[in-house]
TISE-862962 format. One line per field, with one value per atom (N, C-alpha, C): atom name; x, y, z; residue number from 1. Coordinates in Angstrom, 2 decimals. Layout:
N
atome	[CA; ...]
c1	[X; ...]
c2	[Y; ...]
c3	[Z; ...]
num	[NUM; ...]
//
This chain:
80
atome	[N; CA; C; N; CA; C; N; CA; C; N; CA; C; N; CA; C; N; CA; C; N; CA; C; N; CA; C; N; CA; C; N; CA; C; N; CA; C; N; CA; C; N; CA; C; N; CA; C; N; CA; C; N; CA; C; N; CA; C; N; CA; C; N; CA; C; N; CA; C; N; CA; C; N; CA; C; N; CA; C; N; CA; C; N; CA; C; N; CA; C; N; CA; C; N; CA; C; N; CA; C; N; CA; C; N; CA; C; N; CA; C; N; CA; C; N; CA; C; N; CA; C; N; CA; C; N; CA; C; N; CA; C; N; CA; C; N; CA; C; N; CA; C; N; CA; C; N; CA; C; N; CA; C; N; CA; C; N; CA; C; N; CA; C; N; CA; C; N; CA; C; N; CA; C; N; CA; C; N; CA; C; N; CA; C; N; CA; C; N; CA; C; N; CA; C; N; CA; C; N; CA; C; N; CA; C; N; CA; C; N; CA; C; N; CA; C; N; CA; C; N; CA; C; N; CA; C; N; CA; C; N; CA; C; N; CA; C; N; CA; C; N; CA; C; N; CA; C; N; CA; C; N; CA; C; N; CA; C; N; CA; C; N; CA; C; N; CA; C; N; CA; C; N; CA; C; N; CA; C]
c1	[22.56; 22.37; 22.97; 23.63; 24.26; 23.22; 23.57; 22.68; 22.59; 23.66; 23.76; 23.52; 24.41; 24.31; 24.32; 23.61; 23.36; 24.44; 25.51; 26.50; 27.86; 28.84; 30.22; 30.35; 30.97; 31.17; 32.17; 32.97; 34.02; 33.56; 33.00; 32.63; 31.12; 30.35; 28.88; 28.30; 29.08; 28.55; 27.53; 26.49; 25.48; 26.07; 25.71; 26.12; 24.87; 24.09; 22.87; 23.16; 22.14; 22.34; 23.03; 22.93; 23.56; 24.90; 25.46; 26.72; 27.92; 28.66; 29.90; 31.05; 30.78; 31.79; 31.87; 30.94; 30.89; 31.92; 32.58; 33.54; 33.14; 33.32; 33.00; 34.13; 34.19; 35.14; 34.37; 35.01; 34.37; 33.21; 33.20; 32.10; 31.07; 31.22; 30.31; 30.40; 31.53; 31.77; 31.78; 31.17; 30.95; 31.59; 32.38; 33.08; 33.05; 33.25; 33.36; 34.78; 34.93; 36.24; 37.27; 36.86; 37.79; 38.37; 37.51; 37.99; 38.86; 38.48; 39.27; 40.68; 40.77; 42.08; 42.89; 42.26; 43.00; 43.05; 42.13; 42.10; 42.49; 41.89; 42.09; 43.21; 43.67; 44.77; 44.53; 43.26; 42.92; 42.72; 42.77; 42.64; 41.42; 40.54; 39.36; 39.76; 39.31; 39.68; 38.98; 37.95; 37.19; 37.74; 38.15; 38.59; 39.99; 40.59; 41.91; 41.94; 40.76; 40.67; 40.80; 40.75; 40.83; 39.42; 39.34; 38.07; 37.93; 36.67; 36.33; 35.14; 34.95; 33.77; 32.50; 31.53; 30.26; 29.44; 28.90; 28.05; 26.82; 26.32; 25.12; 23.93; 22.92; 21.69; 20.82; 20.39; 19.55; 18.29; 17.91; 16.75; 15.49; 15.39; 14.20; 14.09; 15.20; 15.19; 15.07; 15.26; 15.18; 13.82; 12.70; 11.42; 11.29; 11.83; 11.77; 12.82; 13.99; 15.11; 15.69; 15.03; 15.48; 16.82; 17.49; 18.75; 18.46; 19.45; 19.33; 19.16; 18.45; 18.32; 19.08; 19.68; 20.41; 21.81; 22.09; 23.40; 24.36; 25.59; 26.67; 27.68; 27.86; 28.78; 29.62; 30.92; 31.85; 32.60; 32.01; 32.70; 34.11; 35.05; 36.42; 37.23; 36.56; 37.27; 38.23; 37.82; 38.65; 39.91; 41.02; 42.32; 43.18; 43.91; 44.76; 45.85]
c2	[15.17; 16.45; 16.44; 17.50; 17.59; 17.61; 16.97; 16.93; 18.27; 19.03; 20.28; 19.99; 19.22; 18.84; 20.08; 20.03; 21.24; 21.68; 20.90; 21.31; 20.70; 21.27; 20.80; 19.49; 18.50; 17.20; 17.29; 18.32; 18.44; 19.24; 20.43; 21.30; 21.48; 20.96; 21.00; 22.39; 23.33; 24.66; 24.53; 25.36; 25.34; 25.82; 25.11; 25.49; 25.48; 26.58; 26.62; 26.53; 26.26; 26.07; 27.24; 28.44; 29.61; 29.98; 29.08; 29.37; 29.32; 30.40; 30.44; 29.81; 29.40; 28.83; 27.31; 26.67; 25.21; 24.68; 23.59; 22.91; 21.44; 20.84; 19.43; 18.72; 17.39; 16.55; 15.83; 14.93; 14.22; 13.34; 12.94; 12.13; 12.98; 14.28; 15.26; 15.31; 14.85; 15.10; 16.63; 17.14; 18.58; 19.15; 20.19; 20.84; 22.35; 23.11; 24.56; 24.90; 26.07; 26.50; 26.57; 26.99; 27.08; 25.72; 24.70; 23.35; 22.77; 23.02; 22.52; 23.09; 24.38; 25.03; 24.75; 24.88; 24.85; 23.50; 22.63; 21.32; 20.20; 20.23; 19.13; 19.40; 20.62; 21.03; 20.62; 20.79; 20.58; 19.14; 18.19; 16.77; 16.17; 15.56; 14.95; 13.75; 13.72; 12.62; 11.31; 11.38; 10.19; 9.50; 10.30; 9.70; 10.14; 11.04; 11.64; 12.50; 12.85; 13.75; 15.21; 16.07; 17.51; 18.09; 19.39; 20.08; 21.18; 21.48; 22.61; 23.33; 24.61; 25.30; 24.61; 24.46; 23.85; 24.86; 24.47; 25.40; 25.81; 26.99; 27.50; 27.21; 26.56; 26.31; 27.56; 28.09; 29.30; 29.07; 30.07; 29.98; 29.59; 29.98; 29.65; 28.15; 27.42; 25.97; 25.14; 25.76; 25.01; 24.36; 25.00; 24.32; 23.04; 23.05; 21.88; 20.84; 21.30; 20.41; 20.89; 20.56; 21.06; 20.47; 21.22; 20.77; 19.65; 18.84; 17.76; 18.34; 17.63; 18.01; 17.04; 16.02; 15.01; 15.49; 15.64; 16.11; 14.93; 15.14; 14.18; 14.88; 14.36; 14.99; 13.89; 14.09; 13.10; 13.70; 13.63; 14.17; 13.55; 14.38; 13.89; 14.00; 14.34; 14.49; 15.67; 16.71; 17.92; 17.59; 17.72; 17.44; 18.68; 19.00; 20.20; 20.10]
c3	[-71.91; -71.30; -69.90; -69.55; -68.24; -67.11; -66.00; -64.85; -64.12; -64.16; -63.39; -61.92; -61.35; -59.94; -59.05; -57.93; -57.15; -56.16; -55.98; -54.99; -55.22; -54.53; -54.61; -53.84; -54.45; -53.81; -52.66; -52.63; -51.62; -50.40; -50.61; -49.49; -49.36; -50.28; -50.28; -50.46; -50.96; -51.25; -52.39; -52.36; -53.42; -54.74; -55.82; -57.16; -58.05; -58.03; -58.82; -60.32; -61.12; -62.57; -63.27; -62.71; -63.35; -62.72; -61.91; -61.22; -62.18; -62.19; -62.97; -62.18; -60.94; -60.05; -60.15; -60.86; -60.94; -61.94; -61.56; -62.43; -62.52; -63.70; -63.89; -64.61; -64.39; -65.12; -66.22; -66.92; -68.02; -67.57; -66.28; -65.75; -65.01; -65.11; -64.50; -62.98; -62.43; -61.02; -60.89; -59.85; -59.75; -58.49; -58.68; -57.58; -57.80; -56.73; -56.87; -57.31; -57.89; -58.39; -57.28; -56.08; -54.95; -54.58; -54.48; -54.14; -55.27; -56.51; -57.64; -57.59; -57.30; -57.29; -56.03; -54.87; -53.61; -52.90; -53.21; -52.54; -53.49; -54.67; -55.63; -56.63; -56.69; -57.57; -59.02; -59.45; -60.85; -61.28; -60.32; -60.67; -59.96; -60.72; -60.13; -59.27; -58.01; -57.13; -57.48; -58.31; -58.68; -59.93; -60.93; -62.20; -62.63; -61.90; -62.16; -63.41; -63.92; -65.08; -64.67; -65.66; -65.41; -65.28; -65.01; -64.85; -65.88; -66.21; -67.06; -66.41; -66.75; -66.24; -66.74; -65.85; -66.24; -67.03; -68.17; -68.92; -68.12; -68.41; -67.76; -68.67; -68.11; -68.87; -68.78; -69.92; -69.88; -69.04; -68.29; -67.39; -68.15; -69.39; -70.18; -70.45; -70.37; -70.62; -69.35; -68.20; -66.94; -66.68; -67.03; -66.82; -67.65; -68.84; -69.73; -69.35; -68.97; -68.60; -67.27; -66.15; -64.84; -64.41; -63.56; -62.97; -61.97; -61.72; -60.74; -59.34; -58.50; -57.09; -56.19; -56.79; -56.03; -55.70; -54.42; -53.99; -53.87; -54.29; -54.10; -53.21; -52.00; -51.04; -50.42; -50.42; -49.89; -48.70; -47.49; -46.33; -46.21; -45.88; -45.74; -47.03; -48.13; -49.40; -49.34; -48.64; -48.54; -47.76; -48.42; -47.78; -47.86; -46.81; -46.82; -47.85]
num	[1; 1; 1; 2; 2; 2; 3; 3; 3; 4; 4; 4; 5; 5; 5; 6; 6; 6; 7; 7; 7; 8; 8; 8; 9; 9; 9; 10; 10; 10; 11; 11; 11; 12; 12; 12; 13; 13; 13; 14; 14; 14; 15; 15; 15; 16; 16; 16; 17; 17; 17; 18; 18; 18; 19; 19; 19; 20; 20; 20; 21; 21; 21; 22; 22; 22; 23; 23; 23; 24; 24; 24; 25; 25; 25; 26; 26; 26; 27; 27; 27; 28; 28; 28; 29; 29; 29; 30; 30; 30; 31; 31; 31; 32; 32; 32; 33; 33; 33; 34; 34; 34; 35; 35; 35; 36; 36; 36; 37; 37; 37; 38; 38; 38; 39; 39; 39; 40; 40; 40; 41; 41; 41; 42; 42; 42; 43; 43; 43; 44; 44; 44; 45; 45; 45; 46; 46; 46; 47; 47; 47; 48; 48; 48; 49; 49; 49; 50; 50; 50; 51; 51; 51; 52; 52; 52; 53; 53; 53; 54; 54; 54; 55; 55; 55; 56; 56; 56; 57; 57; 57; 58; 58; 58; 59; 59; 59; 60; 60; 60; 61; 61; 61; 62; 62; 62; 63; 63; 63; 64; 64; 64; 65; 65; 65; 66; 66; 66; 67; 67; 67; 68; 68; 68; 69; 69; 69; 70; 70; 70; 71; 71; 71; 72; 72; 72; 73; 73; 73; 74; 74; 74; 75; 75; 75; 76; 76; 76; 77; 77; 77; 78; 78; 78; 79; 79; 79; 80; 80; 80]
//
């Protein structure tokens, strides 16, 4: 089951479980769509894989399977 990490690893913007802006790679590295497009150019800096939109977990399932609260943030990852 996906962790649904709460924020972008690059800019630390919030990415709640219902965010259509969240992108993940095969290892579930999580970034916002803006960073994926404009900073990372579609390539995960951790595994060099590609990104896909993160699925949205229905709100009715969040109490049973809550999203992660652990933030992963890598200051300095954002490169022009």
